[in-house]
C-alpha positions, -999 to 999 in steps of 0.1 A, spaced: -344 477 713 -318 461 691 -282 473 687 -258 462 659 -226 473 644 -212 469 608 -181 473 589 -180 476 551 -146 476 534 -141 482 497 -108 483 477 -111 499 443 -90 514 415 -104 549 406 -104 550 368 -134 574 368 -149 600 391 -183 582 391 -193 545 396 -211 520 417 -187 501 440 -210 480 461 -248 474 462 -269 450 482 -307 449 486 -334 427 501 -353 425 467 -340 431 432 -373 443 417 -389 462 446 -362 470 472 -373 484 505 -339 479 522 -305 484 507 -270 498 511 -247 511 485 -212 525 482 -206 548 452 -181 571 438 -199 604 429 -178 633 415 -148 617 430 -163 614 466 -174 582 483 -211 582 489 -225 556 514 -263 553 514 -286 529 532 -323 524 540 -333 499 566 -369 505 559 -371 537 580 -358 563 556 -327 570 535 -294 579 552 -266 593 530 -230 601 541 -203 615 518 -166 621 521 -149 655 519 -118 639 503 -119 632 466 -108 598 452 -105 611 417 -101 589 386 -63 589 386 -58 551 384 -47 548 420 -59 520 443 -78 530 475 -93 511 504 -123 526 522 -138 512 554 -172 523 567 -181 516 603 -214 521 620 -234 514 651 -272 513 648 -300 512 673 -334 498 662 -365 505 682 -392 478 678 -426 492 667 
């Protein structure tokens, strides 16, 4: 069993209600693992897939396209069970 923690921080200026803020993947053409931070209808959407299925988390608060600057931190603790 493997445990690990992560923190992702993004500072952005909300000029629109929708946009990709951060994306990382293991392979550009055929990704099997990735994480992303997006602004969808004014809400932050964090998604990741570590190869075992998609996980999505969204905020209730809206960060609407009003031109204000925001900083969002996403913290997580994951446990991986070896096959």
